[in-house]
Rosetta silent file (secondary structure, phi, psi, omega in degrees, C-alpha in Angstrom):
SEQUENCE: MLKEFKEFAVKGNMIDMAVGIVIGGAFGTIVKSLVADIIMPLVSGILSVPDFSNLFIILKGTGTDFTSVEAAREAGASVLAYGTFINALIAFLIVAWALFVIIKGINKLKNEKPDEEEPAGPTEVELLAEIRDSLKKK
SCORE:     score description
SCORE:     0.000 S_00000001
   1 L     0.000  -38.409  178.285    0.029    0.014   -0.020 S_00000001
   2 H   -64.924  -40.846  172.050    2.865    2.331    0.819 S_00000001
   3 H   -54.317  -49.049  177.721    4.391    1.671   -2.636 S_00000001
   4 H   -60.204  -43.041  179.257    1.109    2.403   -4.373 S_00000001
   5 H   -60.805  -39.761  179.689    0.857    5.734   -2.481 S_00000001
   6 H   -63.133  -44.114  174.169    4.360    6.526   -3.371 S_00000001
   7 H   -57.123  -44.579 -175.990    3.645    5.881   -7.141 S_00000001
   8 H   -71.998  -41.470 -177.859    0.524    8.088   -6.928 S_00000001
   9 H   -67.017  -30.279  178.965    2.179   10.881   -5.067 S_00000001
  10 L  -102.297   15.197  170.906    5.043   11.309   -7.469 S_00000001
  11 L   -60.997  147.872  177.893    3.133   11.051  -10.709 S_00000001
  12 H   -57.616  -40.683 -173.019    3.697   14.058  -12.964 S_00000001
  13 H   -63.553  -43.314 -176.435    0.106   15.035  -12.885 S_00000001
  14 H   -61.405  -40.626  178.464   -0.010   15.087   -9.062 S_00000001
  15 H   -69.169  -38.747  176.797    3.137   17.386   -8.899 S_00000001
  16 H   -65.864  -34.481  174.031    1.647   19.641  -11.545 S_00000001
  17 H   -61.273  -48.267 -179.833   -1.582   19.847   -9.581 S_00000001
  18 H   -56.435  -46.828  176.060    0.343   20.692   -6.374 S_00000001
  19 H   -62.824  -43.377  176.105    2.153   23.584   -8.124 S_00000001
  20 H   -55.551  -40.370  178.067   -1.069   24.707   -9.634 S_00000001
  21 H   -67.685  -45.067  179.761   -2.770   24.893   -6.249 S_00000001
  22 H   -62.541  -45.994 -175.422    0.159   26.856   -4.646 S_00000001
  23 H   -70.068  -38.947 -177.728    0.317   29.322   -7.582 S_00000001
  24 H   -64.341  -35.439  176.982   -3.493   29.552   -7.497 S_00000001
  25 H   -62.403  -51.165  178.744   -3.428   30.518   -3.795 S_00000001
  26 H   -59.656  -37.464  173.436   -0.903   33.227   -4.516 S_00000001
  27 H   -64.463  -35.131  176.227   -2.953   34.446   -7.495 S_00000001
  28 H   -58.597  -40.340 -178.444   -5.959   34.586   -5.273 S_00000001
  29 H   -71.012  -39.004 -179.324   -4.194   36.949   -2.958 S_00000001
  30 H   -68.570  -37.658 -178.423   -3.085   39.182   -5.809 S_00000001
  31 H   -70.536  -39.447  178.614   -6.603   39.227   -7.262 S_00000001
  32 H   -61.754  -46.041  178.573   -8.153   40.056   -3.822 S_00000001
  33 H   -67.577  -33.466  177.373   -5.745   43.048   -3.464 S_00000001
  34 H   -65.017  -40.786  179.709   -6.423   44.171   -7.017 S_00000001
  35 H   -68.808  -50.574 -168.000  -10.209   44.212   -6.346 S_00000001
  36 H   -73.466  -42.486 -171.463  -10.005   45.742   -2.860 S_00000001
  37 H   -92.123  -27.014 -175.739   -7.189   48.230   -3.370 S_00000001
  38 H  -115.546  -58.684 -175.113   -7.436   49.269   -7.011 S_00000001
  39 H   -71.337  -42.566 -177.502  -10.646   48.396   -8.771 S_00000001
  40 H   -68.220  -45.442  179.854  -13.212   48.963   -6.059 S_00000001
  41 H   -60.594  -38.118  177.103  -11.922   52.396   -5.120 S_00000001
  42 H   -67.428  -41.847  176.444  -12.108   53.470   -8.745 S_00000001
  43 H   -64.828  -50.793  177.927  -15.572   52.039   -9.216 S_00000001
  44 H   -62.028  -27.792  177.109  -16.835   53.422   -5.996 S_00000001
  45 H   -76.061  -25.788  174.448  -15.420   56.836   -6.942 S_00000001
  46 H   -75.365  -40.716 -175.455  -17.288   56.712  -10.253 S_00000001
  47 L   -93.833    3.401 -177.290  -20.516   55.626   -8.548 S_00000001
  48 L    49.293   41.567  172.282  -20.031   57.875   -5.495 S_00000001
  49 L  -121.169  120.130 -174.404  -20.321   54.910   -3.147 S_00000001
  50 L   -59.416  -37.442 -179.982  -17.472   54.811   -0.600 S_00000001
  51 L  -159.350  123.929 -174.907  -17.248   51.079   -0.239 S_00000001
  52 H   -67.642  -30.856 -177.161  -19.388   48.323   -1.754 S_00000001
  53 H   -59.960  -26.437  177.696  -18.728   45.896    1.217 S_00000001
  54 H   -95.443   22.661  173.954  -20.836   48.102    3.345 S_00000001
  55 L   -89.423  116.326 -178.971  -23.877   48.043    1.051 S_00000001
  56 L  -153.247  166.315  176.768  -26.551   46.019    2.931 S_00000001
  57 E  -125.876  133.407  179.467  -30.176   45.697    3.799 S_00000001
  58 E   -84.969  122.661  179.533  -31.397   44.921    7.304 S_00000001
  59 E   -89.494  -42.098  179.775  -33.951   42.119    6.924 S_00000001
  60 E  -157.616  131.114  175.902  -34.827   41.598   10.611 S_00000001
  61 L   155.595  173.451 -174.548  -33.317   43.030   13.705 S_00000001
  62 L   -91.147  139.927  177.980  -33.303   45.987   16.131 S_00000001
  63 L    79.746  154.503 -177.274  -32.211   49.509   14.907 S_00000001
  64 L  -139.139    8.709 -177.221  -31.727   50.615   11.355 S_00000001
  65 L  -111.181   44.651 -177.552  -28.863   52.981   11.565 S_00000001
  66 L   -76.564  142.425 -177.433  -25.950   50.543   11.453 S_00000001
  67 L   -94.724  -11.723  175.851  -22.769   51.973    9.822 S_00000001
  68 L  -151.837  164.657 -176.396  -21.453   48.606    8.686 S_00000001
  69 H   -65.203  -44.947 -178.599  -22.379   45.050    7.963 S_00000001
  70 H   -60.073  -41.769  179.459  -20.254   43.871   10.992 S_00000001
  71 H   -65.780  -32.265  176.219  -22.002   46.216   13.335 S_00000001
  72 H   -66.667  -48.390 -175.404  -25.429   45.010   12.200 S_00000001
  73 H   -62.915  -44.485  177.143  -24.375   41.421   12.558 S_00000001
  74 H   -60.709  -30.618  176.875  -23.009   41.990   16.061 S_00000001
  75 L   -78.967   -5.390  176.527  -26.291   43.544   17.121 S_00000001
  76 L    94.581    6.959  174.804  -28.015   40.352   15.989 S_00000001
  77 L   -63.788  151.337  164.411  -29.644   41.775   12.812 S_00000001
  78 E   -90.473  119.194 -168.151  -30.320   39.630    9.860 S_00000001
  79 E  -115.891  141.095  169.111  -28.355   41.273    7.042 S_00000001
  80 E  -104.168  101.172 -174.069  -28.534   40.974    3.331 S_00000001
  81 L   -95.368   69.964 -175.782  -24.927   41.968    2.382 S_00000001
  82 H   -67.963  -25.099  176.407  -25.288   42.472   -1.289 S_00000001
  83 H   -58.569  -48.448 -179.247  -22.172   44.839   -1.397 S_00000001
  84 H   -65.249  -30.398  178.555  -19.849   41.892   -0.331 S_00000001
  85 H   -69.570  -37.085  179.825  -21.524   39.817   -3.109 S_00000001
  86 H   -66.448  -43.291  174.059  -20.774   42.499   -5.657 S_00000001
  87 H   -58.915  -45.271  178.590  -17.060   42.479   -4.540 S_00000001
  88 H   -66.227  -35.925  178.470  -16.854   38.680   -4.819 S_00000001
  89 H   -64.706  -43.116 -179.445  -18.553   38.835   -8.317 S_00000001
  90 H   -67.532  -39.884  174.477  -15.968   41.389   -9.494 S_00000001
  91 H   -61.659  -38.535  179.948  -13.108   39.257   -8.125 S_00000001
  92 H   -66.641  -42.924 -179.004  -14.593   36.170   -9.810 S_00000001
  93 H   -63.841  -38.080  176.872  -14.799   37.988  -13.131 S_00000001
  94 H   -66.512  -42.970 -178.510  -11.176   39.143  -12.924 S_00000001
  95 H   -62.650  -51.887 -178.615  -10.005   35.608  -12.121 S_00000001
  96 H   -55.482  -41.917 -179.349  -12.103   34.188  -14.965 S_00000001
  97 H   -63.456  -47.640  178.427  -10.798   36.807  -17.381 S_00000001
  98 H   -57.409  -51.083 -178.074   -7.178   36.143  -16.385 S_00000001
  99 H   -59.167  -37.822 -175.917   -7.567   32.392  -16.709 S_00000001
 100 H   -68.674  -42.232  175.396   -9.231   32.804  -20.056 S_00000001
 101 H   -59.518  -47.203 -178.242   -6.275   34.931  -21.308 S_00000001
 102 H   -61.793  -44.195 -176.593   -3.750   32.462  -19.896 S_00000001
 103 H   -68.615  -41.430  174.391   -5.529   29.371  -21.404 S_00000001
 104 H   -51.932  -49.916  178.240   -5.864   31.254  -24.713 S_00000001
 105 H   -59.738  -42.944 -176.550   -2.127   31.871  -24.777 S_00000001
 106 H   -64.299  -47.985  177.780   -1.259   28.336  -23.875 S_00000001
 107 H   -59.897  -35.505 -178.115   -3.575   27.006  -26.709 S_00000001
 108 H   -68.257  -37.791  174.744   -2.051   29.409  -29.164 S_00000001
 109 H   -63.541  -35.056  178.988    1.487   28.159  -28.193 S_00000001
 110 H   -71.971  -30.204 -172.077    0.350   24.566  -28.601 S_00000001
 111 H   -91.333   -6.799  177.538   -1.275   25.186  -31.976 S_00000001
 112 L   -66.600  140.176 -179.788    1.782   27.081  -33.522 S_00000001
 113 L   -88.190  147.973  174.746    3.342   25.195  -36.426 S_00000001
 114 L   -68.169  160.075 -176.152    6.953   24.644  -36.371 S_00000001
 115 L   -62.261  -39.430  177.511    9.210   26.760  -38.600 S_00000001
 116 L   -87.241  106.651  176.080   10.125   23.726  -40.746 S_00000001
 117 L   -82.103  140.014 -177.493    7.090   22.484  -42.623 S_00000001
 118 L   -73.147  154.992 -179.702    7.004   18.933  -43.748 S_00000001
 119 L   -63.473  136.255  179.666    6.755   18.524  -47.570 S_00000001
 120 L   -72.885  139.227  177.409    3.157   18.579  -48.604 S_00000001
 121 L   -81.625 -167.375 -178.436    1.677   15.210  -49.752 S_00000001
 122 L   -77.007  145.616 -177.107   -0.723   14.623  -52.494 S_00000001
 123 L   -76.053  166.277 -174.692   -4.032   16.537  -52.313 S_00000001
 124 H   -61.726  -35.001 -174.442   -7.391   14.957  -51.785 S_00000001
 125 H   -72.357  -37.946  178.166   -8.288   15.300  -55.405 S_00000001
 126 H   -62.598  -39.821  179.138   -4.961   13.598  -56.439 S_00000001
 127 H   -66.225  -38.637  177.323   -5.600   10.780  -54.003 S_00000001
 128 H   -64.946  -40.786 -177.704   -9.159   10.269  -55.416 S_00000001
 129 H   -65.219  -39.032  177.002   -7.782   10.301  -58.952 S_00000001
 130 H   -63.040  -39.674  179.016   -5.326    7.601  -57.940 S_00000001
 131 H   -63.860  -44.612  176.879   -8.032    5.541  -56.400 S_00000001
 132 H   -56.926  -50.494 -176.715  -10.166    5.918  -59.523 S_00000001
 133 H   -60.570  -43.031 -176.644   -7.320    5.005  -61.826 S_00000001
 134 H   -63.434  -38.148  178.104   -6.539    2.003  -59.601 S_00000001
 135 H   -70.436  -35.351 -176.956  -10.268    0.848  -59.842 S_00000001
 136 H   -68.391  -33.711 -178.744  -10.314    1.251  -63.590 S_00000001
 137 H   -67.147  -26.542 -178.143   -7.298   -1.021  -63.946 S_00000001
 138 L   -82.182    0.000    0.000   -9.129   -3.896  -62.132 S_00000001
């Protein structure tokens, strides 16, 4: 059983996956900072909303003049924090776009033809003509 685990753990795909997870975690931190520190201040400046994460609706609870989602939750109010969802949605879209660009670049690299092209073989029409001529001879 230990031997099987060793074979499983050192397979190329497992190592690639581990590297991907570590890089993905680091990439997530970068995207979180990009959204929180750069994109959201720009968007909130354009829309005149200081911070999306503090956009919320009190569904049930005492008091209605809470200054933040955390304050409302600490007071025991039921809160619909749609601003936090907006932040998460923007972060998701950034990650999805970045992955799309990366995958598109990788696919482009895979599909590039080498500089030295192989000599072209007979065309489809030439092959069909050869088959026809071969059948005529029989």
